Steps between C-alpha positions, in 0.01 A plus 500: 500500500656161450340266251302223669637182351310176545541383858626161384785650297834411662637855476179682595588804709849544346538846346761535225630836383608418146745752355614243243460518126562302181516125582701351788345699786145515354513123443590447866233736629235340278587163655441652843181671381364173362551352845299776668742787565367852447744641243502874437690572180671839522547657157598835356166669433592593141687200361444210735673164469725481192321187379176693448668618177652162405273394217374358275319279573225687684175389661230693686683823420826394668827333399472128573853513646372728777183296546701179547646591842273758662167344594360517853668838558386859546678788330575833665671785319772660713772733374791443737650835399198672655527555876136424571511177300828406672324546833223269378760245389663512844162450662438199278837360606413559864182297463635225273622152588712467185667744262627402154723720286722436199651840430874537460672488840479837673185622324266433791750663738475816292132523594548408865356153438811283517529207742639713784230769501232240426595286799518810718137564404399134527739263683294195401512576129624233258685710241582323174747647250534344156809609306684393189845448647479580872577824682880478485727557198216394266247746638517731198454224243155485336313184594337388177414133456673460163818657636504264799432197278810602306745588778359239740583202280151390397548591134831311497309174547194593289495484123485276197875469442826600671570864428129578453375607844134598531281633777209305638157583360383645833674738743573199715760674721243757611250223572751296701604810693136578578453149634807526722386842620160361599661211691732742678214727600288212629797378705551850643130526584524173690791643700314829553193318629716308748720790619345828388817581307496614141799459273644589162454229235734540204497306173681578177455368149855371457509301824156352436607393152822339623304312768248390235769360269500205747681204339679719247631728775589209731695337219719808501526565877559135589688362201628803311295402197391799292190398303425616150217494248365154424193606305208300631717227649575452868857493631439199725202303363425329166279480307366833625439724202277607213455271202296543184190283473331459164305825541653713777771521769474236771675483837635184661616547860632165619632515854611143575587162347151358555343783302759455224417131468130590479578756229687240299206259526261771389719576200511129409875515554561301822853420385604861569458447874759221485745689280822548705502869400162558660468260794539761773425869514872579509547290186215680325640842590841395366343389171217751481559587136470142377201441724321812376551399138342158559212633704437785258466262207246290691296792633471655154277211393191602701320818602558658839147405610560138398822484699342665801218247502740210448780593739319664791326179617844339511617760751719695257503877574427659164281752324468746214638854508181698559439866440347702784143442385559125480662508844188659650284243319709223654464647849123524445489139384690391811259685728760749622277807452772734369281810471371735768211721396431843643265774382670746268456878518227485236310228686613219269699197621877537518693172485828509689736213577411311816733491798665155492508455880226262611389549860228265623365733771614846394501516119621794298247778449420700189300789642636793305597558138830685445430863592493795268772756572404685818160332511489499880693821561220701658397229746856410600614862535199570721585197714866605529403859583261393776 
C-alpha cells in the first residue's frame, strides 16, 4: 500500500526501497522523500539504523543524528537472514522504482538482492549503490567519512597551520555523496521514463570527495600543484580569511579589485588600494601576510557588528563567525524559513531543518516525522504479502 504523496509533489508515485543506513544514503533518500517519493526504510527489526544509537543529543526519544535525515519515510523491520523476510524484500524490490543500498560490495548479492537479481525481478529498477571506495580493489575498505577526509586529501588542505590537519565539523563527504547519489538517481529515472530501462547507479565517497575538491583538485590535475594547509586563507584570492574584530572573529571575503577598494574606503585606508603590493588580486595573494597584518590592525578597532553595518552597504562581503544558533537566527531574519515543523511522536512539534530546494509549483513536503523503528512493519508486511 504505497503512501499517497501530495499530487503536486514532483516525485509522487515513485516508490523507493531504502536499504541504506547511517548518512550518505539516508540523506539522498530523504531528499527524494521531501520531493514526494514514497520511501520505505528497510531496517533490521532489532537494531535498526546505526544512527538510532548515535547520541547524545536526543529529542523526542530518538538520537537527533537519526532524526536529521529520516523524515517523510516509513520503517519496516525485515531480517534479511530470514527466508520469509527475504521474500518480502524481493517483493518490495519488484514493486519499487528505486533501490538504495550502502552495504559493503557483495552484501546485497549474499541475500539475492544485488543488481543482477534485482534487475531480473524488475528491469525498470534504478538501483543505487553507495560505497566507500568502489567495488574494485577498495571494496573491502570501510567507508567512514573521517577516513575518507583523511585519505582523500580534504584534511591536507584543512587546518589552522601546516602539519595540523583537521576534519570538517560535519560529515561533509557523506553529505556530498548523498547529493551526487540523488542526482544520479534522478537522471536514471529520467532515462527509465523515456526508455523503460533501469540501470545501476554507483557513487563512492572517495570519488565524490575528489570531484568536490574542485579548484584544489584542478590545480593538481592541470598544473601539478599540490595544495597544502593555509588556515583560513584562500590559495588564489586575498583578502579572503578570518580576522579578529574588537569582540569576535570576523570574515572578509573579497573577490575582486572593486570590492578591495570598497573595503579600503570602509576602513578609512584608501591608500591601501593604491599600494603596489595590493593593486591586483595576484599582488595581494603574493603579499598576503603583509596585507593581513594591516587589515587585522584596522579591523581590531571596531566590533564585528559595527564592521558588518559599515562595510556591507559598500558591497564588501563580510560577516561574523556565527555559531549554529546564530546562523539559524540569521536565516530567520533573512526570511529563509530554515525550519520545517512536523508533529512528534508525543504530539508536540518537532523542528527539523527545511529542505533548501525552492520549487515554485511543487514545494518540498513535510508529511511524516522520522519513523520509529519498525513503526510501519505490520502494514507494509501485509501489503507485500498480498
